[in-house]
C-alpha positions in Angstrom: 31.2 14.7 -100.1 33.5 17.5 -98.9 30.7 20.0 -99.0 28.6 17.7 -96.8 31.5 17.3 -94.3 32.1 21.1 -94.3 28.4 21.7 -93.6 28.4 19.2 -90.7 31.6 20.8 -89.3 30.0 24.2 -89.6 26.9 23.1 -87.8 28.9 21.4 -85.0 31.0 24.5 -84.5 27.9 26.7 -84.4 26.4 24.6 -81.6 26.7 26.1 -78.2 25.5 23.5 -75.8 24.0 24.9 -72.6 25.9 23.8 -69.6 23.8 23.7 -66.5 24.9 22.6 -63.0 22.3 20.6 -61.1 22.8 19.2 -57.6 21.2 15.8 -57.5 20.5 13.4 -54.7 18.8 10.1 -54.0 15.8 9.2 -51.8 16.8 7.0 -48.9 13.4 6.8 -47.2 9.9 8.1 -47.8 7.0 8.1 -45.4 4.0 10.3 -44.4 4.6 12.7 -47.2 8.2 13.4 -46.2 11.3 12.1 -48.2 14.7 11.8 -46.7 17.3 12.5 -49.4 21.1 12.1 -49.4 23.5 13.9 -51.7 21.9 17.4 -51.9 24.9 19.2 -50.6 24.0 22.6 -52.1 20.3 22.8 -51.3 18.8 26.0 -49.6 16.3 26.1 -46.8 12.8 26.4 -48.4 14.2 25.6 -51.9 11.9 23.8 -54.4 13.2 20.4 -55.5 12.0 18.2 -58.3 11.1 14.5 -57.7 10.1 12.1 -60.5 6.5 12.1 -61.8 6.5 16.0 -61.8 6.2 16.1 -58.0 7.6 19.2 -56.3 9.0 19.2 -52.8 10.3 21.8 -50.3 13.5 21.3 -48.3 12.6 21.9 -44.7 15.2 20.0 -42.7 18.9 20.5 -43.6 20.9 18.0 -41.6 24.5 17.0 -41.8 24.1 13.9 -44.0 20.6 14.1 -45.3 17.8 16.6 -46.2 14.2 16.3 -45.0 11.9 17.3 -47.9 8.1 17.6 -47.8 6.2 16.5 -50.9 3.5 18.8 -52.4 2.1 15.9 -54.6 1.3 12.3 -54.1 4.3 10.9 -52.1 3.0 7.3 -52.7 4.4 7.5 -56.2 8.0 8.0 -54.8 10.3 5.2 -53.8 13.7 4.6 -52.3 16.5 5.2 -54.9 14.6 7.8 -57.0 16.7 10.8 -58.1 16.0 14.3 -56.7 17.2 17.5 -58.3 17.5 21.0 -56.9 16.0 23.9 -58.8 17.9 26.9 -57.3 14.5 28.6 -56.7 12.7 29.4 -53.5 9.0 28.5 -53.7 7.1 31.3 -55.5 3.5 31.8 -56.5 2.0 33.8 -59.4 0.6 37.2 -58.4 -1.3 40.1 -59.9 -4.8 41.2 -61.0 -5.0 38.2 -63.4 -5.5 36.0 -60.3 -8.8 37.8 -59.4 -11.9 35.7 -59.8 -9.9 32.5 -59.8 -9.6 29.5 -57.5 -6.0 28.2 -57.0 -4.3 25.6 -54.9 -1.5 26.2 -52.4 1.2 26.8 -55.1 -1.0 29.1 -57.2 -2.1 26.6 -59.9 -5.7 27.1 -61.1 -8.1 24.3 -60.1 -11.4 25.9 -61.2 -11.4 24.6 -64.8 -11.2 28.1 -66.3 -7.9 27.5 -68.1 -4.4 28.7 -67.3 -3.7 32.0 -65.5 -1.5 34.5 -67.5 0.2 36.1 -64.5 3.1 38.5 -65.3 4.9 38.2 -62.0 5.7 35.7 -59.2 6.4 36.4 -55.5 8.3 34.2 -53.0 5.9 32.8 -50.4 8.3 33.6 -47.6 9.2 37.2 -47.3 10.5 39.4 -44.5 7.7 41.7 -43.2 8.0 45.5 -43.7 10.0 47.2 -40.9 8.8 50.1 -38.8 10.0 52.9 -41.1 8.0 52.0 -44.2 4.8 51.7 -42.2 2.2 54.3 -41.1 -0.5 54.1 -38.5 -3.9 52.8 -39.4 -6.2 55.7 -40.4 -8.6 54.4 -43.1 -11.7 52.3 -42.2 -12.4 48.9 -43.6 -16.1 48.4 -43.4 -17.2 44.8 -42.7 -20.9 45.7 -43.3 -21.7 44.1 -39.9 -23.2 46.7 -37.6 -22.0 45.1 -34.3 -18.4 45.1 -35.6 -18.3 48.5 -37.5 -19.8 50.3 -34.5 -18.1 48.7 -31.5 -15.0 46.9 -32.8 -14.1 48.9 -36.0 -11.4 47.6 -38.3 -8.9 49.8 -40.2 -7.0 49.1 -43.4 -3.7 47.4 -42.5 -5.0 46.0 -39.2 -4.8 42.3 -38.1 -8.1 41.5 -36.4 -8.6 37.9 -35.1 -12.0 36.2 -35.4 -12.1 33.6 -32.7 -14.8 31.2 -31.4 -15.9 27.6 -31.2 -16.9 25.6 -34.3 -20.3 26.6 -35.8 -20.5 30.1 -34.3 -20.4 32.0 -37.6 -16.7 32.9 -37.9 -16.5 32.2 -41.7 -19.8 34.1 -42.2 -18.3 37.3 -40.7 -15.3 36.9 -43.1 -17.4 36.3 -46.2 -19.8 39.2 -45.3 -16.7 41.4 -45.1 -15.5 40.3 -48.6 -19.0 40.8 -50.0 -19.2 44.3 -48.5 -15.8 45.2 -50.1 -17.2 44.2 -53.5 -20.4 46.3 -52.9 -18.3 49.3 -51.9 -16.0 48.7 -54.9 -18.9 48.7 -57.4 -20.4 51.8 -55.8 -17.1 53.7 -55.7 -16.2 52.8 -59.3 -19.7 53.8 -60.5 -19.4 57.1 -58.8 -16.4 58.0 -60.9 -14.5 59.3 -57.9 -10.8 59.3 -58.9 -9.6 59.2 -55.2 -11.6 56.0 -54.6 -9.4 53.0 -53.6 -11.0 49.6 -54.1 -10.2 46.7 -51.7 -9.3 43.4 -53.3 -9.8 40.2 -51.2 -8.0 36.9 -50.8 -9.8 34.1 -49.1 -7.6 31.2 -47.9 -9.5 28.0 -47.0 -7.3 25.7 -45.0 -8.4 22.1 -44.0 -12.0 22.5 -45.0 -14.3 20.0 -46.7 -14.5 20.5 -50.5 -18.3 20.9 -50.2 -17.9 23.8 -47.7 -15.4 25.5 -50.0 -17.8 25.1 -52.9 -20.6 26.6 -50.9 -18.4 29.6 -50.0 -17.4 30.1 -53.6 -21.1 30.0 -54.6 -22.1 32.6 -52.0 -19.3 34.9 -53.3 -20.4 34.4 -56.9 -24.1 35.0 -56.1 -23.2 38.3 -54.4 -21.0 39.3 -57.3 -17.8 39.4 -55.1 -15.8 36.7 -56.9 -14.5 39.2 -59.5 -12.7 41.1 -56.7 -11.5 38.0 -54.9 -8.8 35.3 -55.2 -9.6 32.0 -53.5 -6.6 29.8 -52.3 -7.7 26.4 -51.2 -6.0 23.5 -49.4 -8.8 21.1 -48.5 -8.7 18.6 -45.7 -8.0 15.8 -48.1 -4.7 17.3 -49.2 -1.4 16.5 -47.6 -0.1 18.5 -44.6 2.4 20.5 -46.6 -0.3 22.1 -48.7 -2.3 23.1 -45.6 0.9 24.6 -44.1 1.8 26.6 -47.3 -1.6 27.9 -48.4 -1.7 30.9 -46.0 1.8 31.9 -47.1 0.8 31.7 -50.8 -2.3 33.8 -50.1 -0.2 36.3 -48.2 2.2 36.7 -51.1 -0.7 37.4 -53.5 -2.1 40.0 -51.1 1.4 41.5 -50.6 1.6 42.2 -54.4 -1.5 44.6 -54.1 0.1 46.3 -51.0 3.5 46.8 -52.6 1.8 48.2 -55.7 -0.1 50.9 -53.8 -3.4 49.1 -53.6 -5.5 47.9 -50.6 -6.2 44.2 -50.0 -7.9 42.1 -47.4 -6.9 38.6 -46.6 -8.9 36.0 -44.6 -7.1 32.9 -43.2 -9.7 30.3 -42.6 -8.4 28.9 -40.3 -4.9 29.1 -38.7 -5.7 26.3 -36.1 -5.7 23.8 -39.0 -2.4 25.3 -40.4 -0.8 24.9 -37.0 -2.0 21.3 -36.8 -0.6 20.6 -40.3 2.8 22.2 -39.2 2.8 20.1 -36.1 2.3 17.0 -38.2 5.2 17.9 -40.6 7.5 18.8 -37.7 6.8 15.5 -35.9 7.4 13.5 -39.1 10.7 15.4 -39.5 11.6 14.4 -36.0 11.8 18.0 -34.7 11.5 18.2 -30.9 7.9 18.7 -29.7 6.9 21.3 -27.2 3.6 22.4 -25.5 0.5 20.4 -26.8 3.1 18.6 -29.1 3.5 21.7 -31.3 7.1 22.5 -32.4 8.9 25.3 -30.6 8.6 27.7 -33.5 4.8 27.5 -34.0 4.6 31.1 -32.6 7.0 32.2 -35.3 5.0 30.4 -37.9 2.0 32.7 -37.2 3.9 35.9 -36.3 6.0 36.0 -39.5 2.8 35.4 -41.5 0.6 38.1 -39.8 3.4 40.7 -39.5 3.4 40.9 -43.3 0.0 42.7 -43.1 0.7 46.4 -42.8 -0.3 50.0 -43.8 2.6 51.5 -45.8 3.4 55.2 -45.9 3.3 57.6 -48.8 6.9 57.0 -49.8 6.2 53.2 -50.1 3.1 53.5 -52.2 0.4 54.0 -49.5 -0.8 50.4 -49.9 -2.3 48.2 -47.2 -2.9 44.5 -46.4 -5.6 43.8 -43.8 -5.7 40.4 -42.2 -8.6 38.5 -40.7 -7.1 35.3 -39.3 -9.7 32.8 -37.9 -9.0 30.5 -34.9 -11.2 27.8 -33.7 -11.4 27.3 -29.9 -12.4 24.2 -28.0 -15.3 24.8 -25.5 -14.6 28.6 -25.5 -11.1 28.2 -24.1 -9.2 31.2 -25.3 -6.2 30.4 -23.0 -5.1 27.4 -25.1 -1.7 27.5 -26.8 -2.6 28.6 -30.4 -5.4 31.1 -29.4 -3.1 32.9 -26.9 -0.3 33.0 -29.5 -2.5 34.6 -32.2 -4.3 37.0 -29.8 -0.9 38.3 -28.8 0.2 38.8 -32.4 -3.0 40.5 -33.7 -4.3 44.1 -33.1 -7.6 42.9 -31.5 -10.1 40.1 -31.6 -13.7 39.5 -32.4 -14.9 36.7 -29.9 -18.0 34.8 -30.9 -19.9 33.0 -28.2 -21.8 29.7 -28.6 -24.5 30.7 -26.1 -25.3 33.9 -27.9 -25.4 32.0 -31.2 -27.8 29.5 -29.8 -30.0 32.3 -28.4 -30.4 33.5 -32.0 -28.2 36.6 -31.5 -26.2 36.4 -34.8 -23.5 37.6 -35.4 -22.8 36.2 -31.9 -20.2 38.9 -31.0 -19.2 39.0 -27.3 -19.0 42.6 -26.4 -16.9 42.1 -23.2 -14.2 39.9 -24.8 -14.0 41.6 -28.2 -11.7 44.5 -28.8 -10.1 46.5 -31.6 -6.8 48.1 -30.6 -6.2 50.4 -33.5 -9.5 50.5 -35.5 -11.2 53.4 -33.6 -8.6 55.8 -35.2 -10.0 54.7 -38.6 -13.7 55.0 -37.8 -15.5 57.8 -39.7 -16.7 60.7 -37.5 -20.4 59.9 -38.2 -20.0 56.4 -36.9 -18.1 57.7 -33.8 -20.9 60.2 -33.1 -23.7 57.5 -33.0 -21.7 54.5 -31.7 -19.6 56.1 -29.0 -21.8 55.0 -26.1 -23.1 51.7 -27.6 -20.4 49.4 -26.4 -20.6 50.6 -22.8 -24.4 50.6 -22.9 -24.5 47.0 -24.2 -21.9 45.8 -21.6 -24.0 47.5 -18.8 -27.1 45.9 -20.2 -25.7 42.4 -20.1 -24.7 43.0 -16.5 -28.1 44.4 -15.5 -30.0 41.7 -17.4 -28.2 39.1 -15.2 -29.3 40.9 -12.0 -32.8 41.7 -13.3 -33.5 37.9 -13.3 -33.5 38.0 -9.5 -35.8 40.9 -8.7 -38.9 42.4 -10.3 -39.0 45.8 -8.5 -36.7 47.8 -10.8 -36.6 51.6 -10.8 -37.5 53.5 -14.0 -33.9 54.3 -14.9 -32.9 50.6 -14.8 -35.9 49.6 -16.7 -35.2 52.2 -19.4 -31.6 50.9 -19.6 -32.8 47.3 -20.0 -35.3 48.3 -22.7 -32.7 50.2 -24.7 -30.2 47.3 -24.3 -32.7 44.8 -25.6 -33.5 47.0 -28.6 -29.8 47.5 -29.3 -29.2 43.7 -29.3 -32.1 43.2 -31.7 -30.9 46.0 -34.0 -27.5 44.3 -34.2 -29.0 41.0 -35.4 -28.2 40.5 -39.1 -28.7 37.6 -41.5 -25.8 36.0 -43.3 -24.5 37.5 -46.5 -26.4 40.8 -46.2 -23.9 43.5 -45.2 -25.2 47.0 -44.4 -23.5 50.1 -45.9 -22.0 52.6 -43.4 -24.6 55.3 -44.1 -27.4 52.8 -43.3 -25.6 51.8 -40.1 -25.3 55.4 -39.1 -28.9 56.1 -39.8 -30.2 53.1 -37.9 -28.0 53.8 -34.8 -29.0 57.5 -34.9 -32.6 56.5 -34.9 -32.0 54.2 -31.9 -30.1 56.8 -29.9 -32.8 59.4 -30.6 -35.6 57.2 -29.2 -37.4 56.5 -32.5 -37.4 52.7 -31.7 -38.5 53.1 -28.1 -42.2 52.6 -28.6 -41.8 49.7 -31.1 -42.0 46.2 -29.5 -38.6 44.5 -29.0 -39.8 41.6 -31.2 -40.5 44.0 -34.1 -37.2 45.8 -34.0 -35.6 43.6 -36.8 -38.5 44.1 -39.2 -38.7 47.9 -38.3 -34.9 48.3 -39.0 -35.4 46.5 -42.4 -38.4 48.7 -43.2 -36.5 51.9 -42.3 -33.5 50.7 -44.4 -35.7 50.1 -47.4 -37.4 53.5 -46.9 -34.1 55.4 -46.8 -32.6 53.5 -49.8 -35.6 54.0 -52.0 -36.8 57.4 -51.1 -33.9 59.2 -49.3 -30.8 58.3 -51.4 -29.7 62.0 -51.4 -29.6 62.0 -47.5 -27.6 58.8 -47.5 -25.1 60.2 -50.0 -24.8 63.3 -47.9 -23.8 61.2 -44.8 -21.3 59.3 -47.0 -19.7 62.4 -48.4 -19.6 64.6 -45.2 -18.6 61.6 -43.0 -20.2 63.4 -40.0 -23.6 64.3 -38.7 -23.9 68.0 -38.8 -27.1 70.1 -38.2 -28.2 69.7 -41.8 -27.8 65.9 -41.8 -29.4 65.7 -38.4 -32.4 67.7 -39.6 -32.7 65.5 -42.7 -32.6 62.3 -40.5 -35.2 63.7 -38.1 -37.6 64.5 -40.9 -37.0 61.2 -42.8 -37.2 58.9 -39.8 -40.3 60.7 -38.5 -42.0 60.3 -41.9 -41.1 56.6 -42.0 -42.4 56.1 -38.4 -45.8 57.5 -39.4 -46.1 55.0 -42.2 -44.7 52.1 -40.2 -47.2 52.6 -37.4 -50.0 52.3 -39.8 -48.9 48.8 -41.1 
């Protein structure tokens, strides 16, 4: 008997119970996905809290006698009197290369049915952007694979370039094309064995879209072999406003991991108008004062703190970069509305897509006059500068002349030549969805246009002629394309090679 008692005493003395301190509170009201909680005296702003039924919430309103918490799960399961616990943790998401090829929700949980993600690290979704000292100016190109953009509105690594336009003008297509092009360049660069090659990893954040649209996008990326270099963060329209508000921040944290670890990443926010609308909904339910268009006063800060986290870091900070392509949807082409003007003022340029151009069959429907890239030209390779230098001015002049040409038929030879060249340039820039062009092909096609090789081809045949020339160069003149890629400029040797190759193609094309 004594031995049993001794053993029990020994075991009791060996027990070291874990003492944990948890701040608990009680739900006083719950409505529209927001719970009002009393008793959480030690909660932090943006802290994760635990509701019953494994529902997570975030403390967004800290008031004197209660806390406003948005629920990330089904708020219908909660009721008045339920206990709420603080966690002591700010909302964090898993990050790292393990996330590539996966589809996750706004808090980084996998939803693609491929099993759990074994991520080694987590990052807080809210983080202060790098200051001025760790940054460096944009000097590396990020090729979108879209000729109209890479030649006239070039984008650099670490830039924030807004894609703006009405619904159904091809905004998402431009972003998906860019992601596909990064995957193509990654495969080519890794296969070449070049040790200095830096792949670009992509993050696509889908906010407030239909599940069917998101599934179609994933399918397009999978078909193009781009999913292995991409993380997809989704917050579909059916989810509550909190998830739509958080998804861009979660995607940004995942992209930041690549940047902080000396790699290059690209993030697409599709789209921030829906995030702003979700934030407006949350703010109104939390009874925050409404401002212009019923948005809260800090809606500018919502987007500025998100987009400022994209940067190009200097050598001392790992040389990484995070490029952002935010998308904004306008109503009837009105770029002077509240959210569009906010995001235009935050970003380093915008690609404006016009409904009229789209309906005319000019796709991508990039408006030359309203689109601009404030820092990208510094990142453009010399070969592209050489052939694309005059294109933007020529196209802008062509649009103006074309408007006048409708009124009069007696045009002088110079004007007619300008109109012919402009019409051919517009045709050359037409590009089907999900078929990005490599930079060396773009340079070759633009060089051929500038050197009058397309002048005697009918305007209607330019698209097929460009496709034929691309095929001819890719199959028979790979060494010339590699030369353009390695030299990054058009010198006498490259020019002679181009002249010979394009002339040889022209003789065969004419016979068709």
